[in-house]
C-alpha positions in Angstrom: 14.2 4.6 40.5 17.1 4.1 38.2 18.8 7.3 39.3 18.7 6.0 42.9 20.1 2.6 41.9 22.9 4.3 40.0 23.8 6.4 43.0 24.1 3.3 45.2 26.1 1.3 42.6 28.6 4.1 41.9 29.3 4.6 45.6 29.6 0.9 46.3 32.1 0.6 43.5 34.1 3.4 45.0 34.0 2.2 48.7 34.2 -1.5 49.7 33.0 -0.5 53.2 29.5 0.2 51.8 27.0 -2.7 52.0 23.2 -2.9 51.5 20.5 -4.4 53.8 16.9 -4.8 52.8 14.2 -7.5 53.0 14.6 -7.8 49.3 18.0 -7.8 47.6 17.8 -5.5 44.5 18.8 -7.7 41.5 21.1 -5.2 39.8 23.1 -4.7 43.0 23.1 -8.4 43.9 24.4 -9.3 40.5 27.3 -6.9 40.6 28.3 -7.0 44.3 27.2 -10.4 45.5 25.3 -11.7 48.5 28.1 -10.7 50.9 27.5 -6.9 50.3 23.9 -7.1 49.3 22.0 -8.9 52.0 18.4 -10.0 51.7 17.3 -9.9 55.4 14.4 -11.4 57.3 11.4 -9.2 57.7 12.7 -7.7 61.0 13.4 -4.0 60.5 14.4 -3.6 64.2 17.2 -6.2 63.7 18.6 -4.9 60.4 18.4 -1.3 61.7 20.3 -2.2 64.8 22.8 -4.2 62.8 23.5 -1.2 60.6 24.1 1.0 63.7 26.7 -1.4 65.0 28.4 -1.8 61.6 28.5 1.9 61.1 30.2 2.3 64.5 32.7 -0.3 63.4 33.9 1.5 60.3 31.3 0.4 57.7 28.8 2.5 55.7 25.6 0.6 55.6 22.6 1.4 53.4 19.3 0.2 54.9 16.2 0.2 52.7 13.1 0.0 54.8 11.0 0.0 51.7 7.8 1.7 52.8 8.2 4.1 55.7 5.5 2.1 57.5 7.9 -0.7 58.1 10.5 1.4 60.0 8.0 2.0 62.8 8.9 -1.4 64.3 12.5 -0.1 64.6 11.7 3.1 66.4 13.8 2.3 69.4 16.8 1.8 67.2 16.1 5.0 65.2 15.1 7.3 68.0 17.2 6.1 70.9 20.2 4.8 69.1 20.9 6.1 65.6 19.8 9.7 66.3 21.8 10.0 69.6 24.7 7.6 69.6 27.4 9.8 68.2 26.6 12.5 70.8 26.3 10.0 73.7 29.7 8.5 72.7 31.2 12.0 73.0 32.0 12.0 69.3 34.4 9.1 69.6 32.8 7.2 66.8 31.0 8.1 63.6 27.8 6.4 62.5 27.4 6.9 58.7 24.1 5.2 57.7 21.7 5.9 54.8 18.1 4.9 55.6 15.8 4.8 52.6 12.0 4.8 52.8 9.1 5.4 50.4 6.4 7.9 51.4 3.2 9.5 50.1 0.0 8.3 48.6 -1.6 8.1 45.2 -0.9 4.4 44.9 -4.2 3.1 46.4 -2.5 1.3 49.3 -4.8 2.6 52.1 -3.9 4.2 55.5 -0.9 2.1 56.6 1.0 2.4 53.3 0.2 6.0 52.2 2.0 8.0 54.9 4.4 10.9 54.9 5.5 11.0 58.5 8.8 12.9 58.1 7.9 15.5 60.7 8.1 12.8 63.3 11.8 12.4 62.6 12.4 16.1 62.0 11.5 16.5 65.7 14.6 14.4 66.7 18.1 15.8 67.0 20.8 13.9 65.3 19.2 12.8 62.0 19.5 14.5 58.6 16.7 14.1 56.0 16.4 14.4 52.2 13.3 14.6 50.1 14.1 14.7 46.4 11.6 15.5 43.7 13.5 14.7 40.4 15.9 12.0 39.2 18.8 14.5 39.1 18.2 15.5 42.7 17.6 11.9 43.9 21.0 10.7 42.6 22.9 13.8 43.7 21.4 13.8 47.2 21.8 10.1 47.7 25.5 10.2 46.8 26.0 13.0 49.2 24.1 11.1 51.9 26.1 8.0 51.5 29.4 9.9 51.9 28.1 11.8 54.9 29.3 10.7 58.4 25.9 11.0 60.0 22.7 8.9 59.9 20.5 10.2 57.1 17.0 9.3 56.1 16.0 9.5 52.4 12.3 9.9 52.0 11.3 9.1 48.5 7.8 9.6 47.0 6.2 6.5 45.5 4.5 8.7 42.9 7.9 9.8 41.6 9.5 6.4 41.0 8.6 6.4 37.3 9.5 10.0 36.7 12.0 10.6 33.9 14.6 13.3 33.8 18.1 14.3 32.8 20.9 12.8 34.9 24.6 13.5 34.1 26.9 10.6 33.3 29.8 12.2 35.3 30.0 12.0 39.1 28.2 14.8 40.9 26.7 15.5 44.3 24.2 18.0 45.7 25.0 19.6 49.1 22.5 19.1 51.9 20.6 22.2 52.9 20.6 23.7 49.5 17.1 24.5 48.1 16.4 24.8 44.4 14.2 27.3 42.6 12.4 25.1 40.1 10.6 28.2 38.6 11.2 31.9 38.9 8.3 34.2 39.8 7.5 37.5 41.3 3.9 37.5 42.7 3.8 34.5 45.0 6.1 31.8 46.3 5.0 28.1 46.5 7.3 26.0 48.7 6.4 22.5 47.6 7.7 19.1 48.7 8.4 16.0 46.6 5.5 15.1 44.2 3.8 18.4 44.9 6.8 20.2 43.3 5.4 18.9 39.9 1.8 19.7 40.9 3.0 23.2 41.8 4.8 23.7 38.5 1.6 22.6 36.7 -0.4 25.1 38.8 2.1 27.8 37.9 1.4 27.3 34.2 -2.3 27.7 34.8 -1.8 30.8 37.0 0.5 32.4 34.4 -2.4 32.5 32.0 -4.2 34.5 34.7 -1.3 37.0 35.0 0.0 35.5 38.2 3.8 35.0 38.3 4.6 32.1 40.6 7.9 31.1 42.1 8.3 27.4 42.9 10.9 26.5 45.5 11.9 22.9 46.4 13.7 22.6 49.7 15.1 19.2 48.7 16.4 18.6 52.2 14.3 18.8 55.3 17.2 18.6 57.8 19.2 20.8 57.3 16.6 23.1 55.7 17.7 26.0 53.5 15.9 28.7 55.6 17.5 31.6 53.9 16.5 30.5 50.4 12.9 30.2 51.6 13.0 33.6 53.3 14.7 35.3 50.3 12.0 34.0 47.9 9.2 35.2 50.3 10.8 38.6 50.6 10.9 38.8 46.8 7.2 37.9 46.2 5.5 38.9 49.5 3.2 35.9 49.4 3.6 32.3 50.4 1.7 29.0 49.8 3.2 25.8 51.2 2.2 22.5 49.5 2.9 19.3 51.4 1.4 15.8 51.0 1.6 15.2 54.7 -1.0 16.4 57.2 -0.7 20.0 58.5 -0.6 19.4 62.3 3.0 19.8 63.5 4.2 19.0 60.0 7.0 20.2 57.7 4.6 22.8 56.4 4.3 24.2 60.0 8.1 24.4 60.3 8.4 26.2 56.9 5.7 28.7 58.1 7.7 29.3 61.3 10.9 29.8 59.3 9.2 32.7 57.5 7.1 34.3 60.3 9.8 34.1 63.0 12.2 36.2 60.9 11.2 39.9 61.3 12.4 41.2 57.9 10.6 38.3 56.1 7.5 38.6 58.2 7.3 42.3 57.4 7.7 41.5 53.7 4.5 39.4 53.7 1.6 41.2 52.0 -0.9 38.8 53.5 -1.1 35.7 55.7 0.4 32.5 54.3 -1.6 29.5 53.1 -0.9 25.8 53.7 -2.2 23.2 51.2 -1.8 19.8 52.9 -3.5 16.5 53.1 -6.5 16.3 55.5 -5.6 15.2 59.0 -7.2 11.8 58.6 -6.0 8.2 57.9 -5.7 7.9 54.2 -8.7 6.1 52.6 -8.4 3.2 50.3 -11.1 4.2 47.9 -9.6 6.1 44.9 -12.2 9.0 45.0 -11.8 9.5 48.8 -8.0 9.3 48.5 -8.0 11.9 45.8 -10.2 14.1 48.0 -7.8 13.9 51.0 -4.6 14.7 49.2 -3.6 18.1 47.8 -3.1 18.5 44.1 -2.6 21.2 41.4 -6.2 22.3 41.6 -6.0 22.8 45.4 -2.7 24.7 45.0 -4.3 26.9 42.4 -7.1 27.6 44.8 -4.6 28.4 47.5 -2.7 30.9 45.4 -5.9 32.6 44.2 -6.9 32.9 47.9 -3.7 34.7 48.9 -3.7 36.9 45.9 -7.2 38.0 46.6 -6.3 38.9 50.2 -3.8 41.5 49.0 
């Protein structure tokens, strides 16, 4: 959480055209930049999203924090029909640099409406870029890149990771979009994991190492653009693939990653067995803690998935 706030503050200091819209005004930003640039808005996401699109086309760089991804659904016309398409429909005559932020994922006992990871809905659109960081370092570097980009970008941020601690450099840095990160090197099986499940995959890899299984953990970091070649290179190296995603499997990011691997002939031929997806069950997320834990993937389900693909060949 602090890494994200630092990214916003540093970029706002550097560029007076950046301003922040949210139904809550973050106190650190409000104290430093004042109410003119840090606006506490009414609970009307369609209005503040539309305002941001107009401001971006007028030379500003708005940051819109929807808070939970649930709340952006009331702004779907602005997102789908305007933000994603307007640069193209204007023939490139104006740029629309907007950073949208939204929390995703479960584990916080907030029931079906507030425990979603619907990023694949937006991946299906042309015209939006998407980031999905898993560490404080990645969060700050990717957010700074997103703010400087001249396109609308959605930052999906896992609620489970807001309290995660990690090293963040004092000096200015950015992380390019479309550049995956190998969080752990391995030779027997690749786990492509998203957001919170990166850490569950790393924990699973420790357990699997004791069984003699060398696991490579790859974090795409950005969903659009996606580092397809890094994913394929890892799978060609190990010959086996497990995909771990907190969203449901149907038409999800995990399905896109599977297609990236299987549609590429050289990578497909390198597979020693069929791939395995470890995703949430395709159901509304229950409120009850035991049922919620049952629905979501975790390190134990990842371990079971890896053992399954290793047993196949």
